[in-house]
N, C-alpha and C positions, 0 to 999 in steps of 0.2 A: 504494500500500500504506500510505500515511499520509494522514491527513485533516486539513483545516484547521479545527481546533476551538478554542473558547475555554473549554469546560468541562474538567473533569478526567477525564472518561471517554471512552475511545475507542469510537466507535459500532460496532454489529455490522455485518458486511458479508455480504450475502446472495449466495450463489453461484447463478447462474441456470442453469449448464450441467448441474447435477445433475438427476436425475429429478424430485426435488422441491426447490424452492428452500429453501436452508438456510444458516444462519450458517456462515461458513468455519471458525470455531473449533469447531464441533460435528461436522465431517466427518472421518472417519478416513482421511485421505489428504493428500498434499502439494499444496497449492493456494496460489498467490499471486494476489491481487486488486489490480490497479493502478487507483487511483481517478481521478476527474476532476481532483482537485487535483494529484495527482502528474503527470498528463499536462500540465496547464497550467504547472506550475513548470518543467518541462523544455522548454516550448514544443514538445512532441512533436506531429508531424503524421502520423507513420507508426509502426507497431509497432517498427521497427528502433530508434527513439529511446527505447524504454522496456524493451527486452528485458534490458538489463544490470541492471535492478533486481532481477530474480528470480534466485535461486540456481541455478547449473548450467544456465543457458540461454544459448546462444551463437548466432551467426549468421554466414553467409558472404555475400559480395557477388558479385563477378564479374558485376555488373550495375549498374544505376543506383542501386539501393538494396540493403541487406542483406536480401534476400527469401527466403533459404534458411535454415531454422531448425533448430537442434539442441537437444534436451533430454536432459540427462544423457549427453551424448556421442553421441547417436543422431539422425541426420537427414541428408538430402541436402545436398550442397554446391554443386551446379550441375545444369543441364540443357542439353544441346545437341541432338543429333538423336534420341536414343532416348526412348521413352515413360518417364514418371516417375510412380510412386505415392509420395506423400509419407509419411514416417514420423511427421510432426507434423501433426495436423489443424488447419486454419484454418476456423473456423465464424464467419460474420458474420450475425447475426440469423437463425439457424436454417438458413442456406444453407452447404453444404459447398464452400468455395473453396480447398481444400487444393491446394498446388502452384502457385498463381498469386498470389505474395506481394504484388504491387503493389496488390491489393485490400485490404490491411491498413491502410487509412487510418483516422485517429482523429477524423474529423469528428463532432461532436455525439455523442460516445460517453459512455455512463454509466460503464462500467468495462471493463477487460480482465482476463479470468480465465485464468490459466496453470496447467494441471493437469499435474503432472510424474509420469511413470510411465505404463505402458500403461493405456489406457482400453478394455479389451477388451469389457466389457459395454455401455458407453454408446455408443462410437463405432466399435468394430470395427476393420476393416483400415486405416482412416484414421489411427489414433492408436496405433501401436506404441510410440512414445516418449512420447507425451502429446498434449495438445490445447490450442489457444488459442481462446478464445471471446470474440468482440468483441460487446458488447451496447450498442446505441444507446439513446438516450433515447426513451421512449414518448410518445405524444400525451397531452396534459393536458386536464383538465376545465375549466380556466380559460385565458383567452387570455394568452399570454406570448411573448416573443421575445428575440432577442439579435443583435447585430451586432458584428463584430470585424474588425480590420485590423492588420497588422504589417509592419514593414520591418526589414531587417538588411543586413549586409555580404554580399559576393558576389552582389549583385543580388536578395537575398531579398525576396519580397513574398507576402503571403497575405491573403485576405479571406474572411469567413464570414458567413452569414445564417441564422437559425433563426426560424421562426414556428410556433406551436402553439396549439391551442385547440379548442373545440366547433364543430361544423359544422351539424348538423341535430338540433334538439330534444334536445340532449345525448345522443342515441343514437349519433351518429357524431362521433368525435374525429379530428383530423388534425394532422399535423406534417410540415413540409418543412424541409430543410436543404440548404445549398449551400456549397461551399468551393472556392477556387482556391489552389494553391500554386505558386510559381515561384521559381527560383533559377538563377543562371548556372552553379552548380557550382564546383569547386575546381581545375579544370585549365586551363592556358594552352597554347594551340596556336599557337606562333609561326609555323609554316609557313602556316597559314590566316589568321593575324592575328585569332584569336578567343579569347574566354575563356569560351565557353558550350557547348563541344562535349560536356560531361558534365552538361548542364543538367537541371533538374527543371521540368516543365510538366504539372501535374496538375489536373484538375477532378473534383470528386465531388459527387453529388447524391443525396438520399434523400427518398422520400415514404412516410410511414407513416399508416395509417388504423386506427382501432379502432372496431368496430361492437359496441355493447352490444345485441345482438339481443333478449335477454330476460334474466330473472333468472338463467337457467341457461346461457346461451350467450354467449360472447365470441369475436369474430373479429378477429384482427390481420392486416392486409395490409401488405406492405412491398415497395418497389422501390428498388434501389440501383444507381447508375450510376458507373462509374469510367472516366475518359478520361485516360490517361497517355501523353504524347508526350515521353518522357525521352531524353536522349542517353546514350551509353555509350562513353566514351573515357578509360580509366582506367589502362592499363599503359604503361610506358616502359622503354627499355633500361636505364636507370640508376636506376630506382625513385624517380623524382621526379614532380612534378606538371607538368612541361613535356614535352609529347608532340607530336612534329612530324608526325603522321599527315596524309595527304591525304584519307582516307576514313573519318571517324569513324563509329562504330556507333550503334545505337539500341536502346532498350528500351521498347517501346510495349505498351500493354494497353488494350483497350476491353472492358469487362465490364458486362453488364446482368444483375442477378439479381432474382428475384421470389420471394416466399414468402407463404403463407397459413397462419396458426396458428389452430386452432379448439379452444376449451376448452368442453366440454359437461359440465355438472354436474347433469344431470337425473335421474341414477340414485341411489338411496340407497346402493348398495354400492360404487360406483366412479365415477370421473370418466374422461372420454374426452378425450385430446389427439391432435390430428392436425396434422402439419406437412407441407405440400406445398411443394416448392421447385423452381426451375429456374434455369439460368444459361447464358448465351451469351457467349463471349469470343473476341476476335481478339487474338492475341499475335504480336509481331514483334520478334525479338531478333537483332541482327547486330553484327559487330565486324571490325576490321581485323586481319588475321593478323600483319602485319609491324611495326605501330606506327610506321612511317615513311612516306616518300613516294616516288613513282616517280622524281622528279628526283634524289633523293639516292641511292637504292638501285638504280634500274633494275628494280625489282621491285614488284609490287602483288598482294596476295592478301587474301582475306577470306571471310567466311561469313555467310549470312543464313538464319534459321530462322523461317518464318511458320507459325503454327498457328491452326486454327479448332477451338474446343472447345464442345461442347454437353453439358449434363448435366441430368437430372431425377431427382427422388426423392420418396418419401413415407414418413413414419414415423407409424404408428398405434399409440397407446399407451393402455393401461388402467391406472389407478392406484386402488388401494383407498381407500375412505373411512376416516375415523378409526376407526369401530367395526366395520369389515368386515375379517375376517382369513381367511387360509388356513393351516391347520395352526398356528394361533396367531400367524401372522406377517402384517404388512402386506406388500403385494405390488405389483409392477409387471410387466406383460407387454406385449410389443410385436412388431410386424412392421415390417420395413424393406425397401425396394426402391430400388435406385439404378442408373441407367444413365448412361454417359458415352461420348461419341464425340469422338475427337481426330484431325484430319487435319493432316499436316505437308507443307509444300513447302519444301525447303531447296536453296540454291544455294551452292556453295563452289568455290574454285580460285584460280588465279593467272594472270598474263599469260604465263607460260612453258608450263605444261602445259594451260592452258585451264580453263574452268569447267564443272562438272558439276551435275546436279540429282539430288536424292534425295527421294522422296515416300513417305509411309506412312500407313496408317489403323489406328488402335487403338481397339477398342471394349471397354469394361469393363462387366460386369454383376455386381451384388452383391445377393443375396437373404438376408435374415437373420431369425431368430427370437431373441428375447431375453427375459430375465426376471430379477427380483430379489426376494428375500424378506428381511425384516428381523424378527428376533425380539427381544423384550425378555425376556431370560432372568432378569433380576432388576431391581430398581429402578435399579441402576447399570450392568448389563452388557447389551450388545447384540451380536447376531450377525447379520451381513449376508452373504448368499450370492447371487451373481449369475452368470449364464451367458449366452453368446451363441453360436449356431451360424450360420455364414455360408457360403453357396456363392459362390465367386469364379470368374468366367470372363473370360478375356482373349482376344480374337481380334485377330491382327495380320497384316498383309501389307504389302509394299512393292514398289517398282518394280524391285528386284533379285531378285524372286521368292522372297524370304524369307517363309515362312508359318509361323505358330506359333499354338497355341491352348491355352496352359497353363490349367489349371483345378484347383480344389481345394475340399474341404470343410474349413473352418477353424473353430476354436472358441477362445473366450476366456472369461474370467470372473474372479471374485474371491471370496475369503473374508476377511472383516474382523471382527475382534473388538475392540469398543470398551468401555472401562471408564471410568466417571466416577469418578475417584479422589477428587475433591472436587467440590463444586458448580461450581467454576470451573476444574477441571483434567481434561482428557481424555487418556487414554493409549490407544494402539491398536497392534494387530499385524495385518498383512495379507499375503496371497499373491495376486498378480494375474498373469493370463496374457493377453498381447497377441499379436497376429499381424499379418502383412503378406503379401499375395499375391505370387506369383511374377511373372516378367516375361520380356522378350525382349532379346537383345543384337543388335538389327537392324543397327546401323551396322557393327560388326565383321564380321558374317557377310556383309553386302553387299560389303565390301572383298574378301573371299575370292572371292565369286561373280563380281564384276566384273573381277577381275584374274587371268587364267589363269596368270600367271607366279608367283603366290604359292607360296612354299615349301610342299611337301606336308605337312610336319610342322605348320606353322602352320595350314594349312587344316584338318587333322584335329583339331588342338587346339581351334580355335574352333568347328568344326562340332558337336562334342560339347557345346558350351556355348551353343548357339543360344538356349536358354531356361534360366532359373534358377528354383529352387524357392522356395516360400514360407518365411518365417522366423517362428519363435515366440520369445517373450520371457517368461521367468519372473521376476517381481519380488517379492522378499521385503522387507518394510519394517516398521519399528517407529518409533513417534513419540509425542510428547507435545505438547499444546497447553494453554496456561493463560492466564488473565488475572487480574491481581492488583492490589492497592492500589486497590480500588473501581473496577476495570477501567481504571485509568490505565496499566497495564503489560500488554502482550500479548507472550507468548513462544511460539514453537513450534520444535521440533527433530525431526529424523527421520534415520534411518540406513537405507540400502537396499543390496541386493545383487541384481544382475541376471545371469541366465544366458541367453545368446543361443543358440538352437538353429537351426542352419543359417543363420548370420548372412550377410546379403547384403552383400558387400564389393566395392567397385570396385577393379579391378586393371588392368594394362596389358600389352599384348604388343607387341613390336617387329617392325615390318615393315622389314627392312633396306633402305637403310642408316640412315634416321633418322626413320621415320614410326611414331608410336605410336598404337595404337587401344585405347580403354578397353572394358572389359567387366565385367559383374557376375557373381560366382561365389558359391556357398555354401561357407562355411568353418565349421569346428568351433571350439569353445572360446572364443568371445568372452565377455568378462566386463566388467561395469560395476558399480562400487560407490562409495558416497559418503555424505557427511553434509551436511545442510542445516539452517540456522539462520536464523530471522527474529524480529526484536524491534522493538517500538515502545513508547516510554515517554513519556507526557506528564508531564515532570518538574514543570512549572509550567503554569498556565492559558495562559501565553504561549509555552511552549517544548516542542517535541517532538523527541526524538532517535530515530533508527532505524538498524537494521543488518540486512543480508541477506547471508548468507555461504554459499558452497557449496564443498565439497571433493569431488574426483572422482578415482577411480583406474580406468583402463580397460586392457583388453588386447585386441589383435587376436587372432583365432584363427590357425589354421594357414594363413596366407596367404603365398604366394610370388609375387612380381612377376616377370613374364617367365620363368616356370619352364620354358620350352623351352631356355633358355641356362643350362646347369648351372654354367658358370664365373662368369657375371656376374649370375645370378639374385639377387634381393634377398629374403632370408628375413625376413619381418616378424612371425613368430610371437612373441608376447609383447610387442610394441611397443604403445605407447598408440594408441588410435584417433584418427582425424583430428578436428580441431576439438573436442577434449575437454580443455580446460585443467584442471590439477590444482587450481586454486583460482580463485574469483571472489568479489568482494564489492561491495556498495553500502552506504555508510555516510553519514550526514549529520544535519543538524539544521534545524528550521524555527522561527524566532523571530518573534513578533508584538510590535509596540511602537507607542506613540503612537496607539493605537486603530485607525488605518487602514493601518498599514504592516506588512509582514512580509518577512523575509529567509530564504532557504533556501540552504544550501551542502551539496553532496553530492559524494562521490568514488566513481567506479567503478574497480575494479581487476580485472585478469585476468592469469593466468599465461601462459607460453608454451604454444603448442599446435602440433601437426603440421598442415600444410595438406592432406595427402593420404595415402592408403595406399600410393601408388606411389613415393614418394620420402620423404626424411627432412628436408626443409626445414621450419623452424619460424618462428613469429611471435616478436616480442619481447614480453616482459611489459610491462604499462603501467598507469598510473593517470591517470584523467581527472577534472578538477575542473569542476563545473558550479555555477552560482549564479543566483539570480533575486531581484530586489528588487521587491516588489509594493505598489501603493497601491490600496486598495479603499474606496470611500465611496459610500453609498447604492447606486445601480445602476451605478456606474462602476468600472472596474478598469484599471489601467495597470501593465505589467510591463516592467522592464529585465532582460534575461536574457543569459546567455552559457554556452556549452558548450565543453569542452576549453580552459579558460582558460589552461592552461600550454602550449598549442599543441604538444602532443606528437604526434610521428609514430607511428602504429600501423597494423598491417596487418589487413585484413579478408578477403583472399584471396591465395593464392600458387600459383605454378606453377614447374616446374623442367624446362627444356629449353634447346636452343641456339637463340637468336633474336637475338643481338647481331651487327650487321655490323662489319667487312666479311666476316669469314671464317666466322662462325657455327661456331666451332671447338669449343666445349665447352658442356656444360650449365651453366646459371646459374639462380639463383633470381630470380623476378620477383614483385613485390608490387603489390596494389592498396592504396593508403593510405586510411585512414578520414578522417572529417571533421576538418579542422583547427580552430583556434579560430574560433568564430563567435559573433556577438552581435547583438542587435537590441532593438526595442521593440514591444510589442503592446498595443493598447487595445481594450476591449470595453465595451458598454453593454447591459444587460438591461432588459426592460420587460414 
């Protein structure tokens, strides 16, 4: 969100996720754009490393990385056996990779665009809370390349290579990029004598082609490969980084995505854009239940969830030319088709009761029509009206004979009024409606069907909740964006209020004596409201200061946890939603000196937040200090960097149950700790 500039003007930033590429300052909505410079200064290799920059954006781990994202308090926090539809869209070069967060690598990335609030017209059911669009660098018309390498503590190593340029008669342009990331992680396993049971081992590759077929037709082809073989060994009895497990888990992902984007400008009245994409992923996520070892406990238990995922989609869009209007408005109309198939094979159990298997198949279909009209009501006043109708169909079955096929006709849209208060100041008001499809509580129902001794009241309670309904979100927002002092100062502020209709909330029910099963239910009266502020000021040609601040107030609806037990039921009505801190901030400064040097110091801060709807355990508030010292000369760049320089312990995921030996007598809070102090050096050469 800040750029490395030596002039006094902050450059415009084009948002590519919008229907038409536009300067972020001219769009009536809350959008943060994280630049290449910001990514490099934090030595960010994955989106988890930059999410704290944006106001009111949080994440949860419970995995090798923080790959579950929340925007304005809305978003999933985990996935185990049940199917998941993400509330936050993850789009990588036009491919919908929502729900598989290890695909969020930052190799050869031009920018990361974070759109806060429902994107009902643009992305539909994938973006109830918002969307993250990762845009890689495009092929170039001249030959260029880059090579980079870095090392750091905890066994950190990374290497990258990029080549780009013309291929055939300047009609074909190509770009290839490769990156490997490795780290031992931050966990010591004394039982196994290893320090890499929570390691990072990731390889990413991308091939991009651009075909300039004619003066009117441009075709962009892309293939993206993610091969992550990460460890997952993060929780301990005493909330430390010393874990004596004998069976560490894993968090693996192999994803291949392909896309073709066609732009046809051969018509006088409109342009045609076609996006065709597909993705194939193998996901393997497993963990040790007991966090100990058989020799110490006499017990061993664990869970492994292996998924195969295939998806395909096509988006066909017509965009009006500059002088072609409908009812006096510029326009966009489109058709969208998306299919996804996910198969699960899960094994779980322990050495006392044995191991069991659970398998399921989930097929999702989405068909949509959408459109948007924009009127210039006056020289300064614009009105934008957008809408999307989507048919959602989910077909589910599993080996416990649970069969469900929830479907719905969903709609979303927006009304935005933009007023150019001055040439350099935009104010806007908007009403947006987003939506998310329903789903299935397969795991909880399977427990009922597989265990004939299940209490009749529990069986009835869960059977009536085999499927849950869709959710709708109404977002009302007002904001102002301006750039001052010859564009040296950029300011934006917004206030929003969200009304969640049929909020999908995760809760739990107790199978006596001590087994909890999660399920999702629809509850009423969920509320989210807040204020967001972003500023960047080039005080001097050598000095930029920046601040990104979010305030958030949320309420759970009428949610009661374990509401079969009237005496011990936990009434959460009115409590804050999970992973929704009341404040977040990112502030800092970047200073250039001696022609070739620059120093950046920034601080991320976050308030306490609840880990779950099902209990009231909270994280600690924290402030993390990051810094980088950079030397750039000609084509060389060297960076000394550090994150969390104060070595502060902070939590990225939390649970609450009885898991401490030898008696397992009472519920306790268990935390996954975030990244400790890390530092390293990175060098790159461009040519």
